mmCIF file of the N, C-alpha and C atoms, coordinates in Angstrom:
data_MODEL
# 
_entry.id   MODEL 
# 
loop_
_atom_site.group_PDB 
_atom_site.id 
_atom_site.type_symbol 
_atom_site.label_atom_id 
_atom_site.label_alt_id 
_atom_site.label_comp_id 
_atom_site.label_asym_id 
_atom_site.label_entity_id 
_atom_site.label_seq_id 
_atom_site.pdbx_PDB_ins_code 
_atom_site.Cartn_x 
_atom_site.Cartn_y 
_atom_site.Cartn_z 
_atom_site.occupancy 
_atom_site.B_iso_or_equiv 
_atom_site.pdbx_formal_charge 
_atom_site.auth_seq_id 
_atom_site.auth_comp_id 
_atom_site.auth_asym_id 
_atom_site.auth_atom_id 
_atom_site.pdbx_PDB_model_num 
ATOM 1   N N  . UNK A 1 1  ? 31.657  -10.773 -19.287 1.00 0.00 ? 1  UNK A N  1 
ATOM 2   C CA . UNK A 1 1  ? 30.801  -10.921 -18.134 1.00 0.00 ? 1  UNK A CA 1 
ATOM 3   C C  . UNK A 1 1  ? 29.350  -10.802 -18.603 1.00 0.00 ? 1  UNK A C  1 
ATOM 4   N N  . UNK A 1 2  ? 28.543  -11.746 -18.197 1.00 0.00 ? 2  UNK A N  1 
ATOM 5   C CA . UNK A 1 2  ? 27.130  -11.717 -18.564 1.00 0.00 ? 2  UNK A CA 1 
ATOM 6   C C  . UNK A 1 2  ? 26.360  -10.841 -17.582 1.00 0.00 ? 2  UNK A C  1 
ATOM 7   N N  . UNK A 1 3  ? 25.409  -10.077 -18.117 1.00 0.00 ? 3  UNK A N  1 
ATOM 8   C CA . UNK A 1 3  ? 24.579  -9.264  -17.232 1.00 0.00 ? 3  UNK A CA 1 
ATOM 9   C C  . UNK A 1 3  ? 23.409  -10.112 -16.739 1.00 0.00 ? 3  UNK A C  1 
ATOM 10  N N  . UNK A 1 4  ? 22.986  -9.885  -15.506 1.00 0.00 ? 4  UNK A N  1 
ATOM 11  C CA . UNK A 1 4  ? 21.852  -10.662 -14.981 1.00 0.00 ? 4  UNK A CA 1 
ATOM 12  C C  . UNK A 1 4  ? 20.584  -10.339 -15.761 1.00 0.00 ? 4  UNK A C  1 
ATOM 13  N N  . UNK A 1 5  ? 19.735  -11.329 -15.857 1.00 0.00 ? 5  UNK A N  1 
ATOM 14  C CA . UNK A 1 5  ? 18.479  -11.099 -16.563 1.00 0.00 ? 5  UNK A CA 1 
ATOM 15  C C  . UNK A 1 5  ? 17.536  -10.300 -15.681 1.00 0.00 ? 5  UNK A C  1 
ATOM 16  N N  . UNK A 1 6  ? 16.786  -9.459  -16.309 1.00 0.00 ? 6  UNK A N  1 
ATOM 17  C CA . UNK A 1 6  ? 15.814  -8.639  -15.590 1.00 0.00 ? 6  UNK A CA 1 
ATOM 18  C C  . UNK A 1 6  ? 14.448  -9.271  -15.756 1.00 0.00 ? 6  UNK A C  1 
ATOM 19  N N  . UNK A 1 7  ? 13.819  -9.511  -14.636 1.00 0.00 ? 7  UNK A N  1 
ATOM 20  C CA . UNK A 1 7  ? 12.492  -10.139 -14.656 1.00 0.00 ? 7  UNK A CA 1 
ATOM 21  C C  . UNK A 1 7  ? 11.455  -9.116  -15.103 1.00 0.00 ? 7  UNK A C  1 
ATOM 22  N N  . UNK A 1 8  ? 10.539  -9.557  -15.929 1.00 0.00 ? 8  UNK A N  1 
ATOM 23  C CA . UNK A 1 8  ? 9.429   -8.704  -16.350 1.00 0.00 ? 8  UNK A CA 1 
ATOM 24  C C  . UNK A 1 8  ? 8.301   -8.896  -15.358 1.00 0.00 ? 8  UNK A C  1 
ATOM 25  N N  . UNK A 1 9  ? 7.870   -7.808  -14.745 1.00 0.00 ? 9  UNK A N  1 
ATOM 26  C CA . UNK A 1 9  ? 6.779   -7.868  -13.795 1.00 0.00 ? 9  UNK A CA 1 
ATOM 27  C C  . UNK A 1 9  ? 5.474   -7.493  -14.482 1.00 0.00 ? 9  UNK A C  1 
ATOM 28  N N  . UNK A 1 10 ? 4.384   -8.134  -14.087 1.00 0.00 ? 10 UNK A N  1 
ATOM 29  C CA . UNK A 1 10 ? 3.104   -7.770  -14.697 1.00 0.00 ? 10 UNK A CA 1 
ATOM 30  C C  . UNK A 1 10 ? 2.728   -6.347  -14.295 1.00 0.00 ? 10 UNK A C  1 
ATOM 31  N N  . UNK A 1 11 ? 2.131   -5.627  -15.210 1.00 0.00 ? 11 UNK A N  1 
ATOM 32  C CA . UNK A 1 11 ? 1.717   -4.261  -14.960 1.00 0.00 ? 11 UNK A CA 1 
ATOM 33  C C  . UNK A 1 11 ? 0.250   -4.230  -14.568 1.00 0.00 ? 11 UNK A C  1 
ATOM 34  N N  . UNK A 1 12 ? -0.068  -3.384  -13.617 1.00 0.00 ? 12 UNK A N  1 
ATOM 35  C CA . UNK A 1 12 ? -1.465  -3.214  -13.225 1.00 0.00 ? 12 UNK A CA 1 
ATOM 36  C C  . UNK A 1 12 ? -2.199  -2.482  -14.336 1.00 0.00 ? 12 UNK A C  1 
ATOM 37  N N  . UNK A 1 13 ? -3.401  -2.860  -14.539 1.00 0.00 ? 13 UNK A N  1 
ATOM 38  C CA . UNK A 1 13 ? -4.225  -2.213  -15.551 1.00 0.00 ? 13 UNK A CA 1 
ATOM 39  C C  . UNK A 1 13 ? -5.089  -1.154  -14.874 1.00 0.00 ? 13 UNK A C  1 
ATOM 40  N N  . UNK A 1 14 ? -5.324  -0.061  -15.557 1.00 0.00 ? 14 UNK A N  1 
ATOM 41  C CA . UNK A 1 14 ? -6.109  1.030   -14.984 1.00 0.00 ? 14 UNK A CA 1 
ATOM 42  C C  . UNK A 1 14 ? -7.518  0.592   -14.625 1.00 0.00 ? 14 UNK A C  1 
ATOM 43  N N  . UNK A 1 15 ? -8.044  -0.379  -15.350 1.00 0.00 ? 15 UNK A N  1 
ATOM 44  C CA . UNK A 1 15 ? -9.421  -0.806  -15.098 1.00 0.00 ? 15 UNK A CA 1 
ATOM 45  C C  . UNK A 1 15 ? -9.506  -1.988  -14.119 1.00 0.00 ? 15 UNK A C  1 
ATOM 46  N N  . UNK A 1 16 ? -8.366  -2.370  -13.527 1.00 0.00 ? 16 UNK A N  1 
ATOM 47  C CA . UNK A 1 16 ? -8.369  -3.454  -12.552 1.00 0.00 ? 16 UNK A CA 1 
ATOM 48  C C  . UNK A 1 16 ? -8.918  -2.916  -11.237 1.00 0.00 ? 16 UNK A C  1 
ATOM 49  N N  . UNK A 1 17 ? -9.998  -3.507  -10.738 1.00 0.00 ? 17 UNK A N  1 
ATOM 50  C CA . UNK A 1 17 ? -10.561 -2.994  -9.484  1.00 0.00 ? 17 UNK A CA 1 
ATOM 51  C C  . UNK A 1 17 ? -9.669  -3.323  -8.293  1.00 0.00 ? 17 UNK A C  1 
ATOM 52  N N  . UNK A 1 18 ? -9.674  -2.436  -7.321  1.00 0.00 ? 18 UNK A N  1 
ATOM 53  C CA . UNK A 1 18 ? -8.925  -2.665  -6.093  1.00 0.00 ? 18 UNK A CA 1 
ATOM 54  C C  . UNK A 1 18 ? -9.656  -3.751  -5.315  1.00 0.00 ? 18 UNK A C  1 
ATOM 55  N N  . UNK A 1 19 ? -8.951  -4.751  -4.829  1.00 0.00 ? 19 UNK A N  1 
ATOM 56  C CA . UNK A 1 19 ? -9.642  -5.836  -4.112  1.00 0.00 ? 19 UNK A CA 1 
ATOM 57  C C  . UNK A 1 19 ? -10.300 -5.335  -2.829  1.00 0.00 ? 19 UNK A C  1 
ATOM 58  N N  . UNK A 1 20 ? -11.388 -5.966  -2.492  1.00 0.00 ? 20 UNK A N  1 
ATOM 59  C CA . UNK A 1 20 ? -12.083 -5.631  -1.249  1.00 0.00 ? 20 UNK A CA 1 
ATOM 60  C C  . UNK A 1 20 ? -11.226 -6.112  -0.080  1.00 0.00 ? 20 UNK A C  1 
ATOM 61  N N  . UNK A 1 21 ? -10.979 -5.230  0.867   1.00 0.00 ? 21 UNK A N  1 
ATOM 62  C CA . UNK A 1 21 ? -10.142 -5.583  2.010   1.00 0.00 ? 21 UNK A CA 1 
ATOM 63  C C  . UNK A 1 21 ? -10.994 -6.159  3.128   1.00 0.00 ? 21 UNK A C  1 
ATOM 64  N N  . UNK A 1 22 ? -10.488 -7.214  3.722   1.00 0.00 ? 22 UNK A N  1 
ATOM 65  C CA . UNK A 1 22 ? -11.149 -7.809  4.880   1.00 0.00 ? 22 UNK A CA 1 
ATOM 66  C C  . UNK A 1 22 ? -10.852 -6.933  6.087   1.00 0.00 ? 22 UNK A C  1 
ATOM 67  N N  . UNK A 1 23 ? -11.855 -6.592  6.877   1.00 0.00 ? 23 UNK A N  1 
ATOM 68  C CA . UNK A 1 23 ? -11.582 -5.812  8.092   1.00 0.00 ? 23 UNK A CA 1 
ATOM 69  C C  . UNK A 1 23 ? -10.660 -6.587  9.029   1.00 0.00 ? 23 UNK A C  1 
ATOM 70  N N  . UNK A 1 24 ? -9.749  -5.858  9.646   1.00 0.00 ? 24 UNK A N  1 
ATOM 71  C CA . UNK A 1 24 ? -8.805  -6.496  10.566  1.00 0.00 ? 24 UNK A CA 1 
ATOM 72  C C  . UNK A 1 24 ? -9.344  -6.521  11.989  1.00 0.00 ? 24 UNK A C  1 
ATOM 73  N N  . UNK A 1 25 ? -10.349 -5.688  12.245  1.00 0.00 ? 25 UNK A N  1 
ATOM 74  C CA . UNK A 1 25 ? -10.860 -5.569  13.602  1.00 0.00 ? 25 UNK A CA 1 
ATOM 75  C C  . UNK A 1 25 ? -10.194 -4.444  14.379  1.00 0.00 ? 25 UNK A C  1 
ATOM 76  N N  . UNK A 1 26 ? -9.201  -3.815  13.763  1.00 0.00 ? 26 UNK A N  1 
ATOM 77  C CA . UNK A 1 26 ? -8.523  -2.674  14.380  1.00 0.00 ? 26 UNK A CA 1 
ATOM 78  C C  . UNK A 1 26 ? -8.783  -1.464  13.493  1.00 0.00 ? 26 UNK A C  1 
ATOM 79  N N  . UNK A 1 27 ? -9.501  -0.494  14.022  1.00 0.00 ? 27 UNK A N  1 
ATOM 80  C CA . UNK A 1 27 ? -9.912  0.664   13.223  1.00 0.00 ? 27 UNK A CA 1 
ATOM 81  C C  . UNK A 1 27 ? -8.724  1.426   12.641  1.00 0.00 ? 27 UNK A C  1 
ATOM 82  N N  . UNK A 1 28 ? -7.658  1.596   13.418  1.00 0.00 ? 28 UNK A N  1 
ATOM 83  C CA . UNK A 1 28 ? -6.484  2.325   12.942  1.00 0.00 ? 28 UNK A CA 1 
ATOM 84  C C  . UNK A 1 28 ? -5.822  1.604   11.770  1.00 0.00 ? 28 UNK A C  1 
ATOM 85  N N  . UNK A 1 29 ? -5.744  0.282   11.850  1.00 0.00 ? 29 UNK A N  1 
ATOM 86  C CA . UNK A 1 29 ? -5.143  -0.506  10.770  1.00 0.00 ? 29 UNK A CA 1 
ATOM 87  C C  . UNK A 1 29 ? -6.043  -0.472  9.538   1.00 0.00 ? 29 UNK A C  1 
ATOM 88  N N  . UNK A 1 30 ? -7.334  -0.635  9.739   1.00 0.00 ? 30 UNK A N  1 
ATOM 89  C CA . UNK A 1 30 ? -8.265  -0.596  8.609   1.00 0.00 ? 30 UNK A CA 1 
ATOM 90  C C  . UNK A 1 30 ? -8.221  0.757   7.899   1.00 0.00 ? 30 UNK A C  1 
ATOM 91  N N  . UNK A 1 31 ? -8.148  1.841   8.670   1.00 0.00 ? 31 UNK A N  1 
ATOM 92  C CA . UNK A 1 31 ? -8.064  3.173   8.073   1.00 0.00 ? 31 UNK A CA 1 
ATOM 93  C C  . UNK A 1 31 ? -6.778  3.342   7.272   1.00 0.00 ? 31 UNK A C  1 
ATOM 94  N N  . UNK A 1 32 ? -5.674  2.836   7.816   1.00 0.00 ? 32 UNK A N  1 
ATOM 95  C CA . UNK A 1 32 ? -4.391  2.942   7.121   1.00 0.00 ? 32 UNK A CA 1 
ATOM 96  C C  . UNK A 1 32 ? -4.432  2.177   5.802   1.00 0.00 ? 32 UNK A C  1 
ATOM 97  N N  . UNK A 1 33 ? -4.945  0.957   5.836   1.00 0.00 ? 33 UNK A N  1 
ATOM 98  C CA . UNK A 1 33 ? -4.997  0.138   4.619   1.00 0.00 ? 33 UNK A CA 1 
ATOM 99  C C  . UNK A 1 33 ? -5.953  0.719   3.584   1.00 0.00 ? 33 UNK A C  1 
ATOM 100 N N  . UNK A 1 34 ? -6.985  1.374   4.047   1.00 0.00 ? 34 UNK A N  1 
ATOM 101 C CA . UNK A 1 34 ? -7.951  1.989   3.133   1.00 0.00 ? 34 UNK A CA 1 
ATOM 102 C C  . UNK A 1 34 ? -7.283  3.069   2.272   1.00 0.00 ? 34 UNK A C  1 
ATOM 103 N N  . UNK A 1 35 ? -6.243  3.687   2.794   1.00 0.00 ? 35 UNK A N  1 
ATOM 104 C CA . UNK A 1 35 ? -5.535  4.716   2.023   1.00 0.00 ? 35 UNK A CA 1 
ATOM 105 C C  . UNK A 1 35 ? -4.894  4.142   0.762   1.00 0.00 ? 35 UNK A C  1 
ATOM 106 N N  . UNK A 1 36 ? -4.660  2.831   0.739   1.00 0.00 ? 36 UNK A N  1 
ATOM 107 C CA . UNK A 1 36 ? -4.062  2.221   -0.452  1.00 0.00 ? 36 UNK A CA 1 
ATOM 108 C C  . UNK A 1 36 ? -4.957  2.392   -1.673  1.00 0.00 ? 36 UNK A C  1 
ATOM 109 N N  . UNK A 1 37 ? -6.248  2.590   -1.459  1.00 0.00 ? 37 UNK A N  1 
ATOM 110 C CA . UNK A 1 37 ? -7.166  2.814   -2.577  1.00 0.00 ? 37 UNK A CA 1 
ATOM 111 C C  . UNK A 1 37 ? -6.825  4.087   -3.351  1.00 0.00 ? 37 UNK A C  1 
ATOM 112 N N  . UNK A 1 38 ? -6.151  5.022   -2.701  1.00 0.00 ? 38 UNK A N  1 
ATOM 113 C CA . UNK A 1 38 ? -5.775  6.276   -3.347  1.00 0.00 ? 38 UNK A CA 1 
ATOM 114 C C  . UNK A 1 38 ? -4.768  6.063   -4.483  1.00 0.00 ? 38 UNK A C  1 
ATOM 115 N N  . UNK A 1 39 ? -4.064  4.941   -4.463  1.00 0.00 ? 39 UNK A N  1 
ATOM 116 C CA . UNK A 1 39 ? -3.013  4.706   -5.458  1.00 0.00 ? 39 UNK A CA 1 
ATOM 117 C C  . UNK A 1 39 ? -3.549  4.752   -6.881  1.00 0.00 ? 39 UNK A C  1 
ATOM 118 N N  . UNK A 1 40 ? -4.734  4.222   -7.104  1.00 0.00 ? 40 UNK A N  1 
ATOM 119 C CA . UNK A 1 40 ? -5.291  4.175   -8.453  1.00 0.00 ? 40 UNK A CA 1 
ATOM 120 C C  . UNK A 1 40 ? -5.579  5.571   -9.004  1.00 0.00 ? 40 UNK A C  1 
ATOM 121 N N  . UNK A 1 41 ? -5.809  6.518   -8.124  1.00 0.00 ? 41 UNK A N  1 
ATOM 122 C CA . UNK A 1 41 ? -6.169  7.869   -8.549  1.00 0.00 ? 41 UNK A CA 1 
ATOM 123 C C  . UNK A 1 41 ? -4.958  8.800   -8.648  1.00 0.00 ? 41 UNK A C  1 
ATOM 124 N N  . UNK A 1 42 ? -3.823  8.343   -8.188  1.00 0.00 ? 42 UNK A N  1 
ATOM 125 C CA . UNK A 1 42 ? -2.638  9.203   -8.150  1.00 0.00 ? 42 UNK A CA 1 
ATOM 126 C C  . UNK A 1 42 ? -1.611  8.768   -9.182  1.00 0.00 ? 42 UNK A C  1 
ATOM 127 N N  . UNK A 1 43 ? -0.837  9.722   -9.677  1.00 0.00 ? 43 UNK A N  1 
ATOM 128 C CA . UNK A 1 43 ? 0.262   9.345   -10.575 1.00 0.00 ? 43 UNK A CA 1 
ATOM 129 C C  . UNK A 1 43 ? 1.319   8.547   -9.809  1.00 0.00 ? 43 UNK A C  1 
ATOM 130 N N  . UNK A 1 44 ? 2.034   7.731   -10.520 1.00 0.00 ? 44 UNK A N  1 
ATOM 131 C CA . UNK A 1 44 ? 3.038   6.854   -9.917  1.00 0.00 ? 44 UNK A CA 1 
ATOM 132 C C  . UNK A 1 44 ? 4.032   7.626   -9.052  1.00 0.00 ? 44 UNK A C  1 
ATOM 133 N N  . UNK A 1 45 ? 4.375   8.843   -9.451  1.00 0.00 ? 45 UNK A N  1 
ATOM 134 C CA . UNK A 1 45 ? 5.349   9.628   -8.697  1.00 0.00 ? 45 UNK A CA 1 
ATOM 135 C C  . UNK A 1 45 ? 4.863   9.927   -7.279  1.00 0.00 ? 45 UNK A C  1 
ATOM 136 N N  . UNK A 1 46 ? 3.562   9.873   -7.049  1.00 0.00 ? 46 UNK A N  1 
ATOM 137 C CA . UNK A 1 46 ? 3.007   10.169  -5.731  1.00 0.00 ? 46 UNK A CA 1 
ATOM 138 C C  . UNK A 1 46 ? 2.785   8.908   -4.884  1.00 0.00 ? 46 UNK A C  1 
ATOM 139 N N  . UNK A 1 47 ? 3.012   7.739   -5.448  1.00 0.00 ? 47 UNK A N  1 
ATOM 140 C CA . UNK A 1 47 ? 2.799   6.499   -4.703  1.00 0.00 ? 47 UNK A CA 1 
ATOM 141 C C  . UNK A 1 47 ? 3.675   6.396   -3.459  1.00 0.00 ? 47 UNK A C  1 
ATOM 142 N N  . UNK A 1 48 ? 4.966   6.783   -3.516  1.00 0.00 ? 48 UNK A N  1 
ATOM 143 C CA . UNK A 1 48 ? 5.774   6.682   -2.296  1.00 0.00 ? 48 UNK A CA 1 
ATOM 144 C C  . UNK A 1 48 ? 5.179   7.470   -1.123  1.00 0.00 ? 48 UNK A C  1 
ATOM 145 N N  . UNK A 1 49 ? 4.583   8.609   -1.413  1.00 0.00 ? 49 UNK A N  1 
ATOM 146 C CA . UNK A 1 49 ? 3.952   9.416   -0.359  1.00 0.00 ? 49 UNK A CA 1 
ATOM 147 C C  . UNK A 1 49 ? 2.819   8.639   0.310   1.00 0.00 ? 49 UNK A C  1 
ATOM 148 N N  . UNK A 1 50 ? 2.020   7.947   -0.493  1.00 0.00 ? 50 UNK A N  1 
ATOM 149 C CA . UNK A 1 50 ? 0.916   7.161   0.056   1.00 0.00 ? 50 UNK A CA 1 
ATOM 150 C C  . UNK A 1 50 ? 1.469   5.995   0.877   1.00 0.00 ? 50 UNK A C  1 
ATOM 151 N N  . UNK A 1 51 ? 2.444   5.282   0.311   1.00 0.00 ? 51 UNK A N  1 
ATOM 152 C CA . UNK A 1 51 ? 3.040   4.154   1.036   1.00 0.00 ? 51 UNK A CA 1 
ATOM 153 C C  . UNK A 1 51 ? 3.665   4.613   2.354   1.00 0.00 ? 51 UNK A C  1 
ATOM 154 N N  . UNK A 1 52 ? 4.359   5.751   2.327   1.00 0.00 ? 52 UNK A N  1 
ATOM 155 C CA . UNK A 1 52 ? 4.959   6.271   3.554   1.00 0.00 ? 52 UNK A CA 1 
ATOM 156 C C  . UNK A 1 52 ? 3.891   6.589   4.595   1.00 0.00 ? 52 UNK A C  1 
ATOM 157 N N  . UNK A 1 53 ? 2.784   7.181   4.150   1.00 0.00 ? 53 UNK A N  1 
ATOM 158 C CA . UNK A 1 53 ? 1.704   7.496   5.076   1.00 0.00 ? 53 UNK A CA 1 
ATOM 159 C C  . UNK A 1 53 ? 1.086   6.257   5.688   1.00 0.00 ? 53 UNK A C  1 
ATOM 160 N N  . UNK A 1 54 ? 0.855   5.239   4.862   1.00 0.00 ? 54 UNK A N  1 
ATOM 161 C CA . UNK A 1 54 ? 0.300   3.978   5.358   1.00 0.00 ? 54 UNK A CA 1 
ATOM 162 C C  . UNK A 1 54 ? 1.275   3.336   6.339   1.00 0.00 ? 54 UNK A C  1 
ATOM 163 N N  . UNK A 1 55 ? 2.551   3.333   5.980   1.00 0.00 ? 55 UNK A N  1 
ATOM 164 C CA . UNK A 1 55 ? 3.570   2.753   6.850   1.00 0.00 ? 55 UNK A CA 1 
ATOM 165 C C  . UNK A 1 55 ? 3.601   3.464   8.193   1.00 0.00 ? 55 UNK A C  1 
ATOM 166 N N  . UNK A 1 56 ? 3.554   4.781   8.182   1.00 0.00 ? 56 UNK A N  1 
ATOM 167 C CA . UNK A 1 56 ? 3.569   5.557   9.427   1.00 0.00 ? 56 UNK A CA 1 
ATOM 168 C C  . UNK A 1 56 ? 2.364   5.211   10.291  1.00 0.00 ? 56 UNK A C  1 
ATOM 169 N N  . UNK A 1 57 ? 1.184   5.131   9.684   1.00 0.00 ? 57 UNK A N  1 
ATOM 170 C CA . UNK A 1 57 ? -0.027  4.811   10.444  1.00 0.00 ? 57 UNK A CA 1 
ATOM 171 C C  . UNK A 1 57 ? 0.039   3.405   11.043  1.00 0.00 ? 57 UNK A C  1 
ATOM 172 N N  . UNK A 1 58 ? 0.583   2.464   10.291  1.00 0.00 ? 58 UNK A N  1 
ATOM 173 C CA . UNK A 1 58 ? 0.714   1.104   10.806  1.00 0.00 ? 58 UNK A CA 1 
ATOM 174 C C  . UNK A 1 58 ? 1.718   1.037   11.942  1.00 0.00 ? 58 UNK A C  1 
ATOM 175 N N  . UNK A 1 59 ? 2.812   1.802   11.835  1.00 0.00 ? 59 UNK A N  1 
ATOM 176 C CA . UNK A 1 59 ? 3.790   1.855   12.929  1.00 0.00 ? 59 UNK A CA 1 
ATOM 177 C C  . UNK A 1 59 ? 3.152   2.437   14.188  1.00 0.00 ? 59 UNK A C  1 
ATOM 178 N N  . UNK A 1 60 ? 2.329   3.469   14.023  1.00 0.00 ? 60 UNK A N  1 
ATOM 179 C CA . UNK A 1 60 ? 1.653   4.070   15.175  1.00 0.00 ? 60 UNK A CA 1 
ATOM 180 C C  . UNK A 1 60 ? 0.687   3.072   15.812  1.00 0.00 ? 60 UNK A C  1 
ATOM 181 N N  . UNK A 1 61 ? -0.019  2.308   14.968  1.00 0.00 ? 61 UNK A N  1 
ATOM 182 C CA . UNK A 1 61 ? -0.937  1.303   15.496  1.00 0.00 ? 61 UNK A CA 1 
ATOM 183 C C  . UNK A 1 61 ? -0.187  0.241   16.292  1.00 0.00 ? 61 UNK A C  1 
ATOM 184 N N  . UNK A 1 62 ? 0.976   -0.167  15.805  1.00 0.00 ? 62 UNK A N  1 
ATOM 185 C CA . UNK A 1 62 ? 1.791   -1.140  16.542  1.00 0.00 ? 62 UNK A CA 1 
ATOM 186 C C  . UNK A 1 62 ? 2.295   -0.551  17.856  1.00 0.00 ? 62 UNK A C  1 
ATOM 187 N N  . UNK A 1 63 ? 2.719   0.691   17.824  1.00 0.00 ? 63 UNK A N  1 
ATOM 188 C CA . UNK A 1 63 ? 3.208   1.331   19.046  1.00 0.00 ? 63 UNK A CA 1 
ATOM 189 C C  . UNK A 1 63 ? 2.103   1.438   20.091  1.00 0.00 ? 63 UNK A C  1 
ATOM 190 N N  . UNK A 1 64 ? 0.878   1.672   19.633  1.00 0.00 ? 64 UNK A N  1 
ATOM 191 C CA . UNK A 1 64 ? -0.255  1.789   20.545  1.00 0.00 ? 64 UNK A CA 1 
ATOM 192 C C  . UNK A 1 64 ? -0.591  0.455   21.221  1.00 0.00 ? 64 UNK A C  1 
ATOM 193 N N  . UNK A 1 65 ? -0.203  -0.659  20.620  1.00 0.00 ? 65 UNK A N  1 
ATOM 194 C CA . UNK A 1 65 ? -0.463  -1.963  21.235  1.00 0.00 ? 65 UNK A CA 1 
ATOM 195 C C  . UNK A 1 65 ? 0.317   -2.126  22.538  1.00 0.00 ? 65 UNK A C  1 
ATOM 196 N N  . UNK A 1 66 ? 1.464   -1.482  22.610  1.00 0.00 ? 66 UNK A N  1 
ATOM 197 C CA . UNK A 1 66 ? 2.307   -1.604  23.786  1.00 0.00 ? 66 UNK A CA 1 
ATOM 198 C C  . UNK A 1 66 ? 1.923   -0.656  24.915  1.00 0.00 ? 66 UNK A C  1 
ATOM 199 N N  . UNK A 1 67 ? 0.906   0.158   24.698  1.00 0.00 ? 67 UNK A N  1 
ATOM 200 C CA . UNK A 1 67 ? 0.522   1.142   25.733  1.00 0.00 ? 67 UNK A CA 1 
ATOM 201 C C  . UNK A 1 67 ? -0.599  0.647   26.571  1.00 0.00 ? 67 UNK A C  1 
# 
C-alpha cells in the first residue's frame, strides 16, 4: 500500500511583515482581526489561543447583527 504524499507548505519568515488590513467598517470585526497581529510575537503553541479568541469575537459580532 502506498502512503499518500504530504504536501510541503511554505513557512512564514520571522521578518515577513503582517499585511495591512483593510477596515471592514465594523469596529468589533476590525478589533478581532487586529488581534491576529499578536501571532508574530507569540510562540506557535499559543497560536490556537489567539485564533480561538478571534473566532469568539467574530461569532459575537455576527450574533449582534441579529439584535
